[in-house]
N, C-alpha and C positions, 0 to 999 in steps of 0.2 A: 517749643524749642527755643533755646536762647538765640536772640538775634545778634548778628555781628554789628559792630560799631566802628565808626571812623576813628582815626587817631584824635585824641583829645586836644582841642585848641581853645584858647581863650577868646574873648569877644573881638580882640584885635587881630585874630588869625595866627597868633604865636603858639608854637607847640608848648604844651603844658609844662613839661619838665625842663627842656633845654632853653625855652624862652626865646625862640628864634622864628623868623619867617624866611622865605626863600631869598629875599633881598639881602639878608644878612650873611649869606654863606656863598662860597665857591662850590663848584662841583668836584674840586680836588681838596680832600680833607685829610688832615693828620689827627689821629686819635691818641691821646695820652691819658694816663691815669691821674697824675699829679697836676693840679692847677698851676703850680709854680713852673712846671715844665712847659705848659702852654705859654706862660708869660716869657719864658726863656726863648722859645721858638719865635715868638713875635718880635724879638730884638733883631732877628735876621730880615724882617720885612723893611723895605725902604719907605713904605708908607702904610700906616694902619688905618683902615677904613671903617672897621667895626670893632668895638670892644663891648661885650655884654656878659653879664653874669647872672645866673639863676641857680640856686642851690650849689651843688658841686660842679655844675656845668659852666665853665669859664671859656668864652669864645673870643678869638681874635681872627679877623679876616683882613688880609693886607696883600701888598704887592711884594713878591719875592722875585727880584730881577724884573721880568716883564710879565710874570704869571700871577694870577689871583689865587691865593691859597687860604684855606681856613684851618685853624688848629682849635680843637675843642677838648677840654678835659672831661673825663667821665667819672672820676673817682675810681675806686678799686672794685673789680669783680665783673663776672660775665653778665650779671643781671643789670648793672649800670650800663654796660656796653650795649645790651639789648635795647634799653630805653633810648640811648643816643642814636643808635643805628636806625631803628624804626622811625623815630621822629624826624631824623634827617632825611630819610627817604620820603617822608610825607610832605616835605617842602621843596625838594629838588631831586631830580632823577634824570639820567643815570649819574652815578657817583664813581669816583675812584677814592678809596679809603685805605690809608696805611697806618697801622699801629706803630708807635714809637715808644718802646717801654723798657723795663728792666726785668731781669729774670735770675733764676738760680741754675747754674750749669750742673749737669748730671754725669757727664763722662770725664774720664781722667785727663783727656787731652784738651778739655775746655777750661780756660783760665779766666780769672777776673779781668775784665776789660775787653774780652773777646766779644764779637758780635755774632748773634745767631739769627739767621733768616729762616723763617718757618716755611717749610714746604707744605706741611699739614699739621693738624693738632689732634691729639687724643682728647676726646670729650669726657673729661672726668667731672666737669661741672654738670649741673642738671638743668640749667636754664634752657638749653637747646632741646632737651627732651620733650618740651611742650610743643615743639614744632616738627620734629623729625623722628624717624625710627632709631632705635639704639645703635644700629650699625651704620648709620648715615655718616659719610666722611666729611670732616671739616678741612677743606683744602683751599690753598691760596690760588689766586689768579696767576697763571703762568707768566703773564705780561708783567705784573708787579714783581713777581719773584725774580724774573730776568733783570728788570730794571734795578732792583735792590742789589743783585749780585754784581751787575756792571758798575753801579755806583761805589760799592765797597772796594772793588778792584781799582777803580780810578783813584780812590782815596788811600789805597795801599794799607788797608786795615786787616787784621786777622779776623777771619770769619768762619762760621760753620753753617751748613745748609742741611736741614733735615726735619725730623719730627719733634714737635713741641708737645708738652702735656699741659692742658689748661685745667686748673683746679678751681673749686668753688670757694675756697678759703685759703688762708695763709698758714695756719697751724695744722690742725688735724688733717685737712684735705691734702696737705703737702708732706704728711708724715713727719711733722716736727714733734718730738717728744717733749711734753711739758709736764712737770710733776703735778699730779692731781687730775690730769686729763688723759686717761688711757686711750690709745688708738684702737679702733676696730680692726684696721687692716695694716699693721705695722710693716708688712712685707711688700706693700705696694711699690714703694720707691725702688726696692731692689729689683722687682720684676720689670719696672720701666727702664731701669739702667740696662738690664740684660737684653731688653728689646731694642736697645739703641736709641732711645729717646734722648734728645739733646738737652732739653731744659724744661723747667717748671715755671709757669706764670699763671695769670688769672683772667685773661681777656680774649686771647687769640681765637679759640675755637668758637666763641660766640660770634665774633666778627665774621669769620670764614663761613660758618653755617648760614648765617642770615644773608651774607653776600651771595652765596650760591642760590639760595631760595629766591631771592629778589632779582638776581641777575645783574650784579655790578662787580667791578674789580676790587679786590682787597688783597692786602699784603701785610706782613708783620716783620719787624726787626726789633730785637731786644739786646741790650748790652748786659753782659753777665756781671752781677754785683755780689754773687755768692757761689762758692764751690761747695756743693752739698756733700760730696764724699768726704771732704776734709772739715766740714762745718766751719768754713772760712768765709769771712765777709769783707767787703771792700772797706778800705780806710776812708772815712768821711771826707778827707782832704782830696781824694781821687774821684769822688762821685761826680762832681761838676764836669770834669774832663771826660768821664765815661759817658755821661748823658750827651755831651756835645758831640762826641763821635757818632752816636746813633742819630742825632738830629741831622748832622751833615749828610749822612747816608740817605736819609729820607728825602731831604731837600734835593739832593742830586738825582734820586730816583724819579722824582716828579719831572725834572728836566729831561731825563732820558725817555720817560713815557710820552712826553710831548713830541719828541722826535719820532718815536715809534708810531704815534698816532698820525703824524704827517705822512709817514711812509706807507700807511695802509692803502691809500688811494681808493677809499670807498669800501674796502673789505672790512668785515667784522673783526678779523683777527690778524695780528701782526705775525709775519714770518720772515726769517732772514733771506736775503737774496744771495744765492750761491753761484749765480752766473758771473 
C-alpha cells in the first residue's frame, strides 16, 4: 500500500512551492490569482514585514491598520489554489482565507464592475474530485459571507450573492468558442445560466472544498470583468478601479470578522444578538 507523506518542505522548513514558513504569514490571508494584484493590495499596508516570491506565489505580509494580513498570489486555476491552500495549512492553522478575484457574469442583471460574493460554487473543475465525492458541496463559511456582505454594504457597491461556477480552464471549460477547438459540451453555459449561477471563474470551489475538509473559514468575492451573455469585456482603463473595489471589500471584511470574533465570547460560531 502506498504510504502517506507529509507536505513537502525544504531543509529550512519552507513549503516547497510557496516558499514560506509559519513566521512569514498571518492567519488572515487574501488569495489572488495575479501577482500584480498581490502587490496592489500590499500598497494598503502601512508596514510590509515580509515580501517573498517563489514561482507564481508572491507573498506580502504586513499591517493593515492594526491587523496583520497576508496576501499571496496563486496564479490561475483550482490546481494552483490547491497547492497554496494545503501548504499554507501546513505552516499555520486555523486560517481565515478570502479570495479576491475577477470573473465573468452570467445573468442579465449582472454588469461589468458589479461584485459577486459566492455563497457556494459548482465544482466544474476536477482538482477537488481527488478529495471528495462528486456531489460534495463547495460552500463558503457563513461568517466570511456575512462579513463580505456587510463590507460591500458599507462601501455602497452594487453586489450579487449566490452560486458561482468554478471551471478548470478559461476557454473550453468556460464554453468559449474558438475556431479549431470544438467544445464537447457547448450547452453547459446555457444550463448554468438557467440554474441561476451568477458567475464563472477558476478558483473558488477549490478553496471552499479544501476549507470545509480541513475546517477553516473561507470566502470569495470577485469583480465582474465580462458579461458573458453579451460577450462584452471590461475596458482596460476601468480594470484597476474594478480591482480596487473588490480589494476594499475584502479588507473591510477582515475588519468585520475581527469584530465578530471578539463578540463570540468563547463560542465557536458568531450569531447576532437580537436582545
